[in-house]
TISERO-430541 format. One line per 8 residues: number of its first residue (from 1); their letters; for each residue x, y, z of N, C-alpha, C. Coordinates in steps of 0.05 Angstrom, whole numbers. Atoms other than C-alpha are relative to their C-alpha. Layout:
NUM> a> X/Y/Z/X/Y/Z/X/Y/Z ~ ...
***
This chain:
1> xxxxxxxx> 14/-21/14/1659/902/382/7/26/13 ~ -5/-27/-9/1675/975/388/-22/18/-11 ~ 21/-19/9/1619/1026/385/13/26/-5 ~ -11/-26/8/1639/1088/348/-22/17/-11 ~ 19/-18/11/1603/1148/321/15/20/-17 ~ -17/-16/17/1645/1174/264/-11/3/-28 ~ 10/-5/27/1621/1206/200/18/-13/-21 ~ -15/12/21/1643/1170/137/-11/8/-27
9> xxxxxxxx> 9/-5/28/1640/1182/62/-1/-27/-13 ~ 5/27/12/1611/1123/23/-3/3/-30 ~ 4/2/29/1617/1106/-51/-17/-24/-5 ~ 19/20/6/1562/1064/-81/1/-9/-29 ~ 3/11/27/1555/1018/-141/-23/-19/0 ~ 24/16/2/1489/988/-160/-14/-3/27 ~ 14/-1/-25/1459/1008/-93/14/-13/24 ~ -15/12/-22/1513/975/-51/26/15/5
17> xxxxxxxx> -25/-14/-6/1573/1006/-14/24/-15/-11 ~ -24/12/11/1640/993/-48/25/11/11 ~ -24/-13/-10/1688/1041/-15/-9/21/20 ~ 5/-21/-19/1691/1087/45/26/15/7 ~ -22/-14/-12/1736/1141/73/-10/6/28 ~ 8/-2/-28/1734/1139/149/25/5/17 ~ -22/-8/-18/1779/1171/201/26/5/-16 ~ -22/-8/17/1824/1197/145/13/-22/-16
25> xxxxxxxx> -11/22/15/1836/1129/114/-19/-10/-21 ~ 16/12/21/1812/1097/50/-3/-30/4 ~ 6/28/-4/1779/1029/56/-17/-10/-24 ~ 17/12/21/1751/983/2/-17/-22/12 ~ 17/21/-10/1693/937/15/11/-26/-12 ~ -14/24/9/1724/867/12/-17/-25/5 ~ 19/23/0/1662/822/19/-27/10/-10 ~ 27/-8/9/1588/823/1/-14/14/23
33> xxxxxxxx> 14/-15/-21/1552/877/42/-27/-13/6 ~ 26/10/-9/1492/856/83/-17/24/8 ~ 19/-22/-7/1433/903/87/-12/-6/28 ~ 12/2/-26/1410/914/159/-27/13/-1 ~ 28/-10/4/1334/922/161/-15/0/26 ~ 20/0/-22/1278/938/209/-28/-2/-12 ~ 28/3/8/1205/921/203/-17/17/19 ~ 17/-16/-18/1153/971/230/-14/-18/20
41> xxxxxxxx> 12/16/-21/1127/944/296/-30/4/3 ~ 28/-6/-3/1058/974/290/-18/-11/-22 ~ 16/12/21/1034/932/231/-18/-22/11 ~ 17/23/-8/976/883/238/15/-26/-3 ~ -13/26/1/999/812/251/-8/-17/-24 ~ 9/15/24/960/787/190/18/6/-24 ~ -17/-6/23/1012/819/144/23/-20/0 ~ -20/21/1/1057/761/122/26/9/-12
49> xxxxxxxx> -24/-10/13/1107/801/81/2/30/5 ~ -2/-28/-8/1117/865/119/22/14/-14 ~ -21/-15/13/1156/920/86/24/4/19 ~ -24/-5/-16/1227/930/110/13/26/-8 ~ -14/-25/5/1267/993/117/30/-5/5 ~ -29/4/-4/1343/995/108/8/17/24 ~ -9/-14/-23/1372/1013/176/30/4/0 ~ -29/-2/2/1444/1007/154/12/-23/-17
57> xxxxxxxx> -14/21/15/1496/961/123/23/-11/18 ~ -23/12/-13/1548/912/151/17/-13/-22 ~ -18/12/20/1609/893/111/29/1/11 ~ -28/0/-6/1683/879/115/14/21/-18 ~ -16/-19/15/1731/934/94/30/-6/4 ~ -28/4/-2/1805/930/79/14/26/-8 ~ -16/-24/5/1854/989/82/23/-7/-19 ~ -22/4/18/1912/999/35/23/-15/12
65> xxxxxxxx> -22/14/-13/1960/972/87/-7/-29/8 ~ 9/27/-6/1920/907/93/-17/-4/24 ~ 17/3/-24/1884/921/158/-29/-5/-9 ~ 28/8/7/1814/890/156/-17/2/25 ~ 20/-3/-21/1753/907/198/-28/-7/-12 ~ 28/2/7/1679/892/197/-13/25/12 ~ 13/-25/-9/1637/956/202/-30/-1/-5 ~ 28/-7/5/1565/976/209/-2/29/-6
73> xxxxxxxx> 5/-28/5/1545/1040/176/-30/5/2 ~ 28/-7/-3/1479/1075/191/-4/29/-11 ~ 5/-27/10/1445/1136/161/2/20/22 ~ -3/-22/-20/1460/1202/196/-5/26/-15 ~ 8/-24/15/1423/1262/169/1/-6/-30 ~ -2/5/28/1442/1266/96/24/-18/-8 ~ -23/16/5/1503/1221/103/0/-26/15 ~ -3/26/-14/1530/1159/138/20/2/22
81> xxxxxxx> -18/1/-23/1564/1143/203/8/-29/5 ~ -8/26/-9/1606/1083/223/-9/-3/29 ~ 11/2/-27/1568/1059/284/14/-21/17 ~ -14/21/-15/1607/995/303/21/-12/-17 ~ -21/14/15/1670/959/284/7/-26/15 ~ -11/25/-11/1698/889/295/26/-5/-14 ~ -26/5/13/1770/869/283/5/-30/1
***
């Protein structure tokens, strides 16, 4: 795993990421994205179906030259940042 902090541009279809431009390269999402969520920690324990907030997305991307990575993207202000990668 490599921790990075690089702004990315994300294209969405039906609420899911489908393509990104990151570090000057175009990547297409090449698997089913997984929504990364967090549950508020200050909720009463009696709540059985606590609301979740999207904290980011994890998915595999493939570049035009065939290079493939798994990336985590997280919200950053009004945009998105690639936070981690795996090769």
